[in-house]
N, CA, C and O atoms as a Tripos MOL2 file, in Angstrom:
@<TRIPOS>MOLECULE
protein
  260   259    65     0     0
PROTEIN
NO_CHARGES

@<TRIPOS>ATOM
      1 N         -13.7110   30.8270   36.3220 N.3       1 HIS1
      2 CA        -14.8330   31.6060   36.7980 C.3       1 HIS1
      3 C         -15.9080   31.7020   35.7210 C.2       1 HIS1
      4 O         -16.0890   32.7470   35.0980 O.2       1 HIS1
      5 N         -16.6150   30.5960   35.5130 N.am      2 VAL2
      6 CA        -17.7180   30.6000   34.5560 C.3       2 VAL2
      7 C         -18.9760   30.1050   35.2600 C.2       2 VAL2
      8 O         -18.9100   29.3960   36.2640 O.2       2 VAL2
      9 N         -20.1070   30.4910   34.7160 N.am      3 THR3
     10 CA        -21.3790   30.0370   35.2740 C.3       3 THR3
     11 C         -21.5840   28.5640   34.9280 C.2       3 THR3
     12 O         -20.9810   28.0610   33.9800 O.2       3 THR3
     13 N         -22.4250   27.8760   35.6850 N.am      4 PRO4
     14 CA        -22.7110   26.4800   35.3390 C.3       4 PRO4
     15 C         -23.2630   26.3340   33.9140 C.2       4 PRO4
     16 O         -22.9310   25.3790   33.2110 O.2       4 PRO4
     17 N         -24.0930   27.2720   33.5010 N.am      5 LYS5
     18 CA        -24.6530   27.2290   32.1490 C.3       5 LYS5
     19 C         -23.5410   27.3380   31.1040 C.2       5 LYS5
     20 O         -23.5290   26.5820   30.1320 O.2       5 LYS5
     21 N         -22.6190   28.2630   31.2960 N.am      6 GLN6
     22 CA        -21.5150   28.4430   30.3560 C.3       6 GLN6
     23 C         -20.5970   27.2260   30.3560 C.2       6 GLN6
     24 O         -20.0990   26.8190   29.3060 O.2       6 GLN6
     25 N         -20.3740   26.6480   31.5330 N.am      7 TYR7
     26 CA        -19.5430   25.4560   31.6440 C.3       7 TYR7
     27 C         -20.1350   24.3080   30.8220 C.2       7 TYR7
     28 O         -19.4220   23.6440   30.0690 O.2       7 TYR7
     29 N         -21.4410   24.0800   30.9730 N.am      8 LEU8
     30 CA        -22.0980   23.0120   30.2070 C.3       8 LEU8
     31 C         -22.0660   23.3000   28.7120 C.2       8 LEU8
     32 O         -21.8660   22.3910   27.9060 O.2       8 LEU8
     33 N         -22.2590   24.5470   28.3450 N.am      9 LEU9
     34 CA        -22.2050   24.9270   26.9330 C.3       9 LEU9
     35 C         -20.8190   24.6620   26.3630 C.2       9 LEU9
     36 O         -20.6910   24.1710   25.2410 O.2       9 LEU9
     37 N         -19.7870   24.9830   27.1240 N.am     10 ASN10
     38 CA        -18.4150   24.7190   26.6790 C.3      10 ASN10
     39 C         -18.1780   23.2250   26.4950 C.2      10 ASN10
     40 O         -17.5470   22.8120   25.5220 O.2      10 ASN10
     41 N         -18.6810   22.4110   27.4260 N.am     11 LEU11
     42 CA        -18.5440   20.9600   27.2970 C.3      11 LEU11
     43 C         -19.2390   20.4480   26.0380 C.2      11 LEU11
     44 O         -18.6960   19.6090   25.3190 O.2      11 LEU11
     45 N         -20.4380   20.9560   25.7790 N.am     12 LYS12
     46 CA        -21.1850   20.5370   24.5880 C.3      12 LYS12
     47 C         -20.4330   20.9060   23.3060 C.2      12 LYS12
     48 O         -20.3760   20.1170   22.3630 O.2      12 LYS12
     49 N         -19.8660   22.0970   23.2820 N.am     13 LEU13
     50 CA        -19.1270   22.5220   22.0940 C.3      13 LEU13
     51 C         -17.8540   21.6990   21.9080 C.2      13 LEU13
     52 O         -17.4810   21.3810   20.7780 O.2      13 LEU13
     53 N         -17.1890   21.3530   23.0040 N.am     14 GLN14
     54 CA        -15.9960   20.5040   22.9010 C.3      14 GLN14
     55 C         -16.3590   19.1240   22.3740 C.2      14 GLN14
     56 O         -15.6360   18.5660   21.5490 O.2      14 GLN14
     57 N         -17.4740   18.5670   22.8450 N.am     15 LYS15
     58 CA        -17.9330   17.2650   22.3650 C.3      15 LYS15
     59 C         -18.3190   17.3630   20.8930 C.2      15 LYS15
     60 O         -18.0460   16.4450   20.1190 O.2      15 LYS15
     61 N         -18.9490   18.4640   20.5030 N.am     16 ALA16
     62 CA        -19.3050   18.6650   19.0970 C.3      16 ALA16
     63 C         -18.0490   18.6940   18.2370 C.2      16 ALA16
     64 O         -18.0360   18.1240   17.1450 O.2      16 ALA16
     65 N         -16.9980   19.3440   18.7090 N.am     17 CYS17
     66 CA        -15.7290   19.3740   17.9730 C.3      17 CYS17
     67 C         -15.1890   17.9620   17.7890 C.2      17 CYS17
     68 O         -14.7290   17.6030   16.7050 O.2      17 CYS17
     69 N         -15.2460   17.1710   18.8440 N.am     18 GLN18
     70 CA        -14.7690   15.7950   18.7560 C.3      18 GLN18
     71 C         -15.5750   15.0180   17.7130 C.2      18 GLN18
     72 O         -15.0040   14.2820   16.9070 O.2      18 GLN18
     73 N         -16.8860   15.1780   17.7280 N.am     19 LEU19
     74 CA        -17.7280   14.4760   16.7570 C.3      19 LEU19
     75 C         -17.4670   14.9590   15.3290 C.2      19 LEU19
     76 O         -17.4900   14.1650   14.3880 O.2      19 LEU19
     77 N         -17.2220   16.2460   15.1720 N.am     20 LEU20
     78 CA        -16.9200   16.7800   13.8370 C.3      20 LEU20
     79 C         -15.6090   16.2010   13.3050 C.2      20 LEU20
     80 O         -15.4810   15.9330   12.1110 O.2      20 LEU20
     81 N         -14.6430   16.0120   14.1950 N.am     21 ARG21
     82 CA        -13.3470   15.4660   13.7900 C.3      21 ARG21
     83 C         -13.4010   13.9700   13.5040 C.2      21 ARG21
     84 O         -12.7280   13.4890   12.5920 O.2      21 ARG21
     85 N         -14.1910   13.2370   14.2700 N.am     22 THR22
     86 CA        -14.0860   11.7790   14.2480 C.3      22 THR22
     87 C         -15.2350   11.0490   13.5730 C.2      22 THR22
     88 O         -15.1780    9.8300   13.4110 O.2      22 THR22
     89 N         -16.2810   11.7730   13.1750 N.am     23 THR23
     90 CA        -17.4140   11.1190   12.5180 C.3      23 THR23
     91 C         -17.7900   11.8720   11.2450 C.2      23 THR23
     92 O         -17.3190   12.9790   10.9840 O.2      23 THR23
     93 N         -18.6430   11.2380   10.4760 N.am     24 ASP24
     94 CA        -19.2160   11.8950    9.2980 C.3      24 ASP24
     95 C         -20.6900   12.2230    9.5160 C.2      24 ASP24
     96 O         -21.4360   12.4210    8.5570 O.2      24 ASP24
     97 N         -21.1050   12.2790   10.7790 N.am     25 LEU25
     98 CA        -22.4940   12.6160   11.0870 C.3      25 LEU25
     99 C         -22.8230   14.0090   10.5380 C.2      25 LEU25
    100 O         -21.9800   14.9050   10.5740 O.2      25 LEU25
    101 N         -24.0350   14.1890   10.0340 N.am     26 PRO26
    102 CA        -24.4370   15.5310    9.5940 C.3      26 PRO26
    103 C         -24.3860   16.5190   10.7520 C.2      26 PRO26
    104 O         -24.6120   16.1510   11.9040 O.2      26 PRO26
    105 N         -24.0930   17.7500   10.4420 N.am     27 ILE27
    106 CA        -23.9780   18.7810   11.4720 C.3      27 ILE27
    107 C         -25.2890   18.9360   12.2340 C.2      27 ILE27
    108 O         -25.2770   19.1680   13.4430 O.2      27 ILE27
    109 N         -26.4180   18.8120   11.5410 N.am     28 ALA28
    110 CA        -27.7170   18.9200   12.2120 C.3      28 ALA28
    111 C         -27.8880   17.8190   13.2580 C.2      28 ALA28
    112 O         -28.4720   18.0600   14.3140 O.2      28 ALA28
    113 N         -27.3930   16.6320   12.9820 N.am     29 VAL29
    114 CA        -27.4880   15.5160   13.9310 C.3      29 VAL29
    115 C         -26.5970   15.7930   15.1430 C.2      29 VAL29
    116 O         -26.9970   15.5550   16.2830 O.2      29 VAL29
    117 N         -25.4020   16.2920   14.8910 N.am     30 ILE30
    118 CA        -24.4940   16.6340   15.9910 C.3      30 ILE30
    119 C         -25.1190   17.7340   16.8510 C.2      30 ILE30
    120 O         -25.1010   17.6520   18.0790 O.2      30 ILE30
    121 N         -25.6660   18.7500   16.2100 N.am     31 ALA31
    122 CA        -26.3100   19.8390   16.9590 C.3      31 ALA31
    123 C         -27.4480   19.2930   17.8190 C.2      31 ALA31
    124 O         -27.5690   19.6550   18.9900 O.2      31 ALA31
    125 N         -28.2700   18.4370   17.2530 N.am     32 GLY32
    126 CA        -29.3800   17.8540   18.0010 C.3      32 GLY32
    127 C         -28.9070   17.0000   19.1550 C.2      32 GLY32
    128 O         -29.5050   17.0210   20.2300 O.2      32 GLY32
    129 N         -27.8400   16.2470   18.9460 N.am     33 SER33
    130 CA        -27.3380   15.3860   20.0140 C.3      33 SER33
    131 C         -26.7020   16.1910   21.1500 C.2      33 SER33
    132 O         -26.5500   15.6900   22.2640 O.2      33 SER33
    133 N         -26.3390   17.4200   20.8630 N.am     34 MET34
    134 CA        -25.7910   18.2990   21.9010 C.3      34 MET34
    135 C         -26.8860   19.1230   22.5720 C.2      34 MET34
    136 O         -26.5970   19.9640   23.4230 O.2      34 MET34
    137 N         -28.1450   18.8850   22.1910 N.am     35 GLY35
    138 CA        -29.2600   19.5590   22.8420 C.3      35 GLY35
    139 C         -29.7260   20.8330   22.1730 C.2      35 GLY35
    140 O         -30.5330   21.5670   22.7420 O.2      35 GLY35
    141 N         -29.2370   21.1100   20.9790 N.am     36 PHE36
    142 CA        -29.6620   22.3040   20.2520 C.3      36 PHE36
    143 C         -30.8460   21.9450   19.3580 C.2      36 PHE36
    144 O         -30.7530   21.0490   18.5190 O.2      36 PHE36
    145 N         -31.9570   22.6540   19.5480 N.am     37 ASP37
    146 CA        -33.1350   22.4100   18.7160 C.3      37 ASP37
    147 C         -32.9780   23.0340   17.3370 C.2      37 ASP37
    148 O         -33.5910   22.5850   16.3680 O.2      37 ASP37
    149 N         -32.1670   24.0560   17.2560 N.am     38 ASP38
    150 CA        -32.0050   24.8120   16.0170 C.3      38 ASP38
    151 C         -30.5610   24.7010   15.5360 C.2      38 ASP38
    152 O         -29.6370   25.1600   16.2070 O.2      38 ASP38
    153 N         -30.3780   24.0860   14.3640 N.am     39 GLY39
    154 CA        -29.0440   23.9180   13.8030 C.3      39 GLY39
    155 C         -28.3690   25.2440   13.4950 C.2      39 GLY39
    156 O         -27.1490   25.3650   13.6110 O.2      39 GLY39
    157 N         -29.1550   26.2350   13.1050 N.am     40 MET40
    158 CA        -28.5800   27.5470   12.8000 C.3      40 MET40
    159 C         -28.0560   28.2120   14.0750 C.2      40 MET40
    160 O         -27.0010   28.8460   14.0570 O.2      40 MET40
    161 N         -28.7820   28.0710   15.1630 N.am     41 ALA41
    162 CA        -28.3170   28.6440   16.4350 C.3      41 ALA41
    163 C         -27.0120   27.9690   16.8570 C.2      41 ALA41
    164 O         -26.0970   28.6310   17.3460 O.2      41 ALA41
    165 N         -26.9310   26.6510   16.6670 N.am     42 PHE42
    166 CA        -25.7030   25.9230   16.9700 C.3      42 PHE42
    167 C         -24.5530   26.4410   16.1080 C.2      42 PHE42
    168 O         -23.4600   26.6950   16.6150 O.2      42 PHE42
    169 N         -24.7960   26.5940   14.8200 N.am     43 SER43
    170 CA        -23.7430   27.0530   13.9100 C.3      43 SER43
    171 C         -23.2680   28.4600   14.2630 C.2      43 SER43
    172 O         -22.0710   28.7440   14.2220 O.2      43 SER43
    173 N         -24.2070   29.3380   14.6090 N.am     44 LYS44
    174 CA        -23.8270   30.7040   14.9740 C.3      44 LYS44
    175 C         -22.9880   30.7250   16.2520 C.2      44 LYS44
    176 O         -21.9900   31.4410   16.3360 O.2      44 LYS44
    177 N         -23.3970   29.9410   17.2380 N.am     45 LEU45
    178 CA        -22.6390   29.8780   18.4880 C.3      45 LEU45
    179 C         -21.2730   29.2550   18.2460 C.2      45 LEU45
    180 O         -20.2750   29.7160   18.7990 O.2      45 LEU45
    181 N         -21.2200   28.2150   17.4280 N.am     46 PHE46
    182 CA        -19.9520   27.5560   17.1180 C.3      46 PHE46
    183 C         -19.0070   28.5500   16.4490 C.2      46 PHE46
    184 O         -17.8330   28.6420   16.8080 O.2      46 PHE46
    185 N         -19.5300   29.2950   15.4700 N.am     47 LYS47
    186 CA        -18.6890   30.2640   14.7590 C.3      47 LYS47
    187 C         -18.2220   31.3830   15.6860 C.2      47 LYS47
    188 O         -17.0780   31.8300   15.6020 O.2      47 LYS47
    189 N         -19.1130   31.8340   16.5710 N.am     48 LYS48
    190 CA        -18.7330   32.8760   17.5310 C.3      48 LYS48
    191 C         -17.6300   32.3760   18.4640 C.2      48 LYS48
    192 O         -16.7310   33.1330   18.8310 O.2      48 LYS48
    193 N         -17.7020   31.1070   18.8440 N.am     49 THR49
    194 CA        -16.7430   30.5390   19.7880 C.3      49 THR49
    195 C         -15.4160   30.1850   19.1380 C.2      49 THR49
    196 O         -14.3550   30.4770   19.6900 O.2      49 THR49
    197 N         -15.4700   29.5480   17.9510 N.am     50 TYR50
    198 CA        -14.2590   29.0130   17.3230 C.3      50 TYR50
    199 C         -13.7810   29.7890   16.0910 C.2      50 TYR50
    200 O         -12.7140   29.4940   15.5520 O.2      50 TYR50
    201 N         -14.5550   30.7680   15.6490 N.am     51 GLY51
    202 CA        -14.1130   31.5970   14.5380 C.3      51 GLY51
    203 C         -14.3220   30.9840   13.1630 C.2      51 GLY51
    204 O         -13.8610   31.5340   12.1630 O.2      51 GLY51
    205 N         -15.0110   29.8510   13.1030 N.am     52 CYS52
    206 CA        -15.3310   29.2280   11.8240 C.3      52 CYS52
    207 C         -16.6070   28.4100   11.9970 C.2      52 CYS52
    208 O         -16.9930   28.0690   13.1150 O.2      52 CYS52
    209 N         -17.2490   28.1020   10.8850 N.am     53 SER53
    210 CA        -18.4760   27.3100   10.9460 C.3      53 SER53
    211 C         -18.1300   25.8560   11.2660 C.2      53 SER53
    212 O         -16.9800   25.4480   11.1040 O.2      53 SER53
    213 N         -19.1060   25.0730   11.7160 N.am     54 PRO54
    214 CA        -18.8340   23.6570   11.9630 C.3      54 PRO54
    215 C         -18.3190   22.9210   10.7230 C.2      54 PRO54
    216 O         -17.4360   22.0710   10.8350 O.2      54 PRO54
    217 N         -18.8550   23.2340    9.5600 N.am     55 SER55
    218 CA        -18.3840   22.5580    8.3360 C.3      55 SER55
    219 C         -16.9590   22.9740    7.9910 C.2      55 SER55
    220 O         -16.1700   22.1450    7.5390 O.2      55 SER55
    221 N         -16.6130   24.2500    8.1990 N.am     56 GLU56
    222 CA        -15.2380   24.6970    7.9720 C.3      56 GLU56
    223 C         -14.2880   24.0170    8.9600 C.2      56 GLU56
    224 O         -13.1860   23.6080    8.5960 O.2      56 GLU56
    225 N         -14.7300   23.9060   10.2030 N.am     57 TYR57
    226 CA        -13.9190   23.2420   11.2330 C.3      57 TYR57
    227 C         -13.6520   21.7960   10.8370 C.2      57 TYR57
    228 O         -12.5180   21.3230   10.9000 O.2      57 TYR57
    229 N         -14.7100   21.1000   10.4270 N.am     58 ARG58
    230 CA        -14.5660   19.7000   10.0240 C.3      58 ARG58
    231 C         -13.5970   19.5710    8.8560 C.2      58 ARG58
    232 O         -12.7130   18.7140    8.8690 O.2      58 ARG58
    233 N         -13.7590   20.4050    7.8670 N.am     59 HIS59
    234 CA        -12.8880   20.3490    6.6860 C.3      59 HIS59
    235 C         -11.4300   20.6160    7.0570 C.2      59 HIS59
    236 O         -10.5240   19.9140    6.6090 O.2      59 HIS59
    237 N         -11.2220   21.6320    7.8740 N.am     60 ARG60
    238 CA         -9.8630   22.0010    8.2890 C.3      60 ARG60
    239 C          -9.2090   20.8830    9.1160 C.2      60 ARG60
    240 O          -8.0480   20.5390    8.8910 O.2      60 ARG60
    241 N          -9.9470   20.3320   10.0540 N.am     61 GLU61
    242 CA         -9.4120   19.2770   10.9160 C.3      61 GLU61
    243 C          -9.1200   17.9960   10.1390 C.2      61 GLU61
    244 O          -8.1150   17.3320   10.3920 O.2      61 GLU61
    245 N          -9.9820   17.6510    9.2080 N.am     62 LYS62
    246 CA         -9.7460   16.4350    8.4160 C.3      62 LYS62
    247 C          -8.5690   16.6180    7.4620 C.2      62 LYS62
    248 O          -7.8940   15.6480    7.1170 O.2      62 LYS62
    249 N          -8.3210   17.8480    7.0370 N.am     63 ALA63
    250 CA         -7.1830   18.1100    6.1630 C.3      63 ALA63
    251 C          -5.8610   17.9430    6.9190 C.2      63 ALA63
    252 O          -4.8320   17.6350    6.3170 O.2      63 ALA63
    253 N          -5.8940   18.1460    8.2260 N.am     64 LEU64
    254 CA         -4.6810   18.0220    9.0350 C.3      64 LEU64
    255 C          -4.3030   16.5780    9.3160 C.2      64 LEU64
    256 O          -3.1640   16.2900    9.6840 O.2      64 LEU64
    257 N          -5.2590   15.6700    9.1420 N.am     65 THR65
    258 CA         -4.9620   14.2680    9.4500 C.3      65 THR65
    259 C          -4.5860   13.4790    8.2110 C.2      65 THR65
    260 O          -4.3070   12.2830    8.3010 O.2      65 THR65
@<TRIPOS>BOND
     1     1     2 1
     2     2     3 1
     3     3     4 2
     4     3     5 am
     5     5     6 1
     6     6     7 1
     7     7     8 2
     8     7     9 am
     9     9    10 1
    10    10    11 1
    11    11    12 2
    12    11    13 am
    13    13    14 1
    14    14    15 1
    15    15    16 2
    16    15    17 am
    17    17    18 1
    18    18    19 1
    19    19    20 2
    20    19    21 am
    21    21    22 1
    22    22    23 1
    23    23    24 2
    24    23    25 am
    25    25    26 1
    26    26    27 1
    27    27    28 2
    28    27    29 am
    29    29    30 1
    30    30    31 1
    31    31    32 2
    32    31    33 am
    33    33    34 1
    34    34    35 1
    35    35    36 2
    36    35    37 am
    37    37    38 1
    38    38    39 1
    39    39    40 2
    40    39    41 am
    41    41    42 1
    42    42    43 1
    43    43    44 2
    44    43    45 am
    45    45    46 1
    46    46    47 1
    47    47    48 2
    48    47    49 am
    49    49    50 1
    50    50    51 1
    51    51    52 2
    52    51    53 am
    53    53    54 1
    54    54    55 1
    55    55    56 2
    56    55    57 am
    57    57    58 1
    58    58    59 1
    59    59    60 2
    60    59    61 am
    61    61    62 1
    62    62    63 1
    63    63    64 2
    64    63    65 am
    65    65    66 1
    66    66    67 1
    67    67    68 2
    68    67    69 am
    69    69    70 1
    70    70    71 1
    71    71    72 2
    72    71    73 am
    73    73    74 1
    74    74    75 1
    75    75    76 2
    76    75    77 am
    77    77    78 1
    78    78    79 1
    79    79    80 2
    80    79    81 am
    81    81    82 1
    82    82    83 1
    83    83    84 2
    84    83    85 am
    85    85    86 1
    86    86    87 1
    87    87    88 2
    88    87    89 am
    89    89    90 1
    90    90    91 1
    91    91    92 2
    92    91    93 am
    93    93    94 1
    94    94    95 1
    95    95    96 2
    96    95    97 am
    97    97    98 1
    98    98    99 1
    99    99   100 2
   100    99   101 am
   101   101   102 1
   102   102   103 1
   103   103   104 2
   104   103   105 am
   105   105   106 1
   106   106   107 1
   107   107   108 2
   108   107   109 am
   109   109   110 1
   110   110   111 1
   111   111   112 2
   112   111   113 am
   113   113   114 1
   114   114   115 1
   115   115   116 2
   116   115   117 am
   117   117   118 1
   118   118   119 1
   119   119   120 2
   120   119   121 am
   121   121   122 1
   122   122   123 1
   123   123   124 2
   124   123   125 am
   125   125   126 1
   126   126   127 1
   127   127   128 2
   128   127   129 am
   129   129   130 1
   130   130   131 1
   131   131   132 2
   132   131   133 am
   133   133   134 1
   134   134   135 1
   135   135   136 2
   136   135   137 am
   137   137   138 1
   138   138   139 1
   139   139   140 2
   140   139   141 am
   141   141   142 1
   142   142   143 1
   143   143   144 2
   144   143   145 am
   145   145   146 1
   146   146   147 1
   147   147   148 2
   148   147   149 am
   149   149   150 1
   150   150   151 1
   151   151   152 2
   152   151   153 am
   153   153   154 1
   154   154   155 1
   155   155   156 2
   156   155   157 am
   157   157   158 1
   158   158   159 1
   159   159   160 2
   160   159   161 am
   161   161   162 1
   162   162   163 1
   163   163   164 2
   164   163   165 am
   165   165   166 1
   166   166   167 1
   167   167   168 2
   168   167   169 am
   169   169   170 1
   170   170   171 1
   171   171   172 2
   172   171   173 am
   173   173   174 1
   174   174   175 1
   175   175   176 2
   176   175   177 am
   177   177   178 1
   178   178   179 1
   179   179   180 2
   180   179   181 am
   181   181   182 1
   182   182   183 1
   183   183   184 2
   184   183   185 am
   185   185   186 1
   186   186   187 1
   187   187   188 2
   188   187   189 am
   189   189   190 1
   190   190   191 1
   191   191   192 2
   192   191   193 am
   193   193   194 1
   194   194   195 1
   195   195   196 2
   196   195   197 am
   197   197   198 1
   198   198   199 1
   199   199   200 2
   200   199   201 am
   201   201   202 1
   202   202   203 1
   203   203   204 2
   204   203   205 am
   205   205   206 1
   206   206   207 1
   207   207   208 2
   208   207   209 am
   209   209   210 1
   210   210   211 1
   211   211   212 2
   212   211   213 am
   213   213   214 1
   214   214   215 1
   215   215   216 2
   216   215   217 am
   217   217   218 1
   218   218   219 1
   219   219   220 2
   220   219   221 am
   221   221   222 1
   222   222   223 1
   223   223   224 2
   224   223   225 am
   225   225   226 1
   226   226   227 1
   227   227   228 2
   228   227   229 am
   229   229   230 1
   230   230   231 1
   231   231   232 2
   232   231   233 am
   233   233   234 1
   234   234   235 1
   235   235   236 2
   236   235   237 am
   237   237   238 1
   238   238   239 1
   239   239   240 2
   240   239   241 am
   241   241   242 1
   242   242   243 1
   243   243   244 2
   244   243   245 am
   245   245   246 1
   246   246   247 1
   247   247   248 2
   248   247   249 am
   249   249   250 1
   250   250   251 1
   251   251   252 2
   252   251   253 am
   253   253   254 1
   254   254   255 1
   255   255   256 2
   256   255   257 am
   257   257   258 1
   258   258   259 1
   259   259   260 2
@<TRIPOS>SUBSTRUCTURE
     1 HIS1         2 RESIDUE 1 A HIS
     2 VAL2         6 RESIDUE 1 A VAL
     3 THR3        10 RESIDUE 1 A THR
     4 PRO4        14 RESIDUE 1 A PRO
     5 LYS5        18 RESIDUE 1 A LYS
     6 GLN6        22 RESIDUE 1 A GLN
     7 TYR7        26 RESIDUE 1 A TYR
     8 LEU8        30 RESIDUE 1 A LEU
     9 LEU9        34 RESIDUE 1 A LEU
    10 ASN10       38 RESIDUE 1 A ASN
    11 LEU11       42 RESIDUE 1 A LEU
    12 LYS12       46 RESIDUE 1 A LYS
    13 LEU13       50 RESIDUE 1 A LEU
    14 GLN14       54 RESIDUE 1 A GLN
    15 LYS15       58 RESIDUE 1 A LYS
    16 ALA16       62 RESIDUE 1 A ALA
    17 CYS17       66 RESIDUE 1 A CYS
    18 GLN18       70 RESIDUE 1 A GLN
    19 LEU19       74 RESIDUE 1 A LEU
    20 LEU20       78 RESIDUE 1 A LEU
    21 ARG21       82 RESIDUE 1 A ARG
    22 THR22       86 RESIDUE 1 A THR
    23 THR23       90 RESIDUE 1 A THR
    24 ASP24       94 RESIDUE 1 A ASP
    25 LEU25       98 RESIDUE 1 A LEU
    26 PRO26      102 RESIDUE 1 A PRO
    27 ILE27      106 RESIDUE 1 A ILE
    28 ALA28      110 RESIDUE 1 A ALA
    29 VAL29      114 RESIDUE 1 A VAL
    30 ILE30      118 RESIDUE 1 A ILE
    31 ALA31      122 RESIDUE 1 A ALA
    32 GLY32      126 RESIDUE 1 A GLY
    33 SER33      130 RESIDUE 1 A SER
    34 MET34      134 RESIDUE 1 A MET
    35 GLY35      138 RESIDUE 1 A GLY
    36 PHE36      142 RESIDUE 1 A PHE
    37 ASP37      146 RESIDUE 1 A ASP
    38 ASP38      150 RESIDUE 1 A ASP
    39 GLY39      154 RESIDUE 1 A GLY
    40 MET40      158 RESIDUE 1 A MET
    41 ALA41      162 RESIDUE 1 A ALA
    42 PHE42      166 RESIDUE 1 A PHE
    43 SER43      170 RESIDUE 1 A SER
    44 LYS44      174 RESIDUE 1 A LYS
    45 LEU45      178 RESIDUE 1 A LEU
    46 PHE46      182 RESIDUE 1 A PHE
    47 LYS47      186 RESIDUE 1 A LYS
    48 LYS48      190 RESIDUE 1 A LYS
    49 THR49      194 RESIDUE 1 A THR
    50 TYR50      198 RESIDUE 1 A TYR
    51 GLY51      202 RESIDUE 1 A GLY
    52 CYS52      206 RESIDUE 1 A CYS
    53 SER53      210 RESIDUE 1 A SER
    54 PRO54      214 RESIDUE 1 A PRO
    55 SER55      218 RESIDUE 1 A SER
    56 GLU56      222 RESIDUE 1 A GLU
    57 TYR57      226 RESIDUE 1 A TYR
    58 ARG58      230 RESIDUE 1 A ARG
    59 HIS59      234 RESIDUE 1 A HIS
    60 ARG60      238 RESIDUE 1 A ARG
    61 GLU61      242 RESIDUE 1 A GLU
    62 LYS62      246 RESIDUE 1 A LYS
    63 ALA63      250 RESIDUE 1 A ALA
    64 LEU64      254 RESIDUE 1 A LEU
    65 THR65      258 RESIDUE 1 A THR
């Protein structure tokens, strides 16, 4: 039971997670490719959703592999 807007946002964040895990693209590039004009807004939303910043997520995920 989510709105279409929230559903699309969730998809974008999941794709961003995949890119953070599998590429070395800068976070600003990933944010832009997900449709975020502001990298800081992307980082704040990412942290609110996943409990860590995109760079922390990338570091943690790469340490697990």
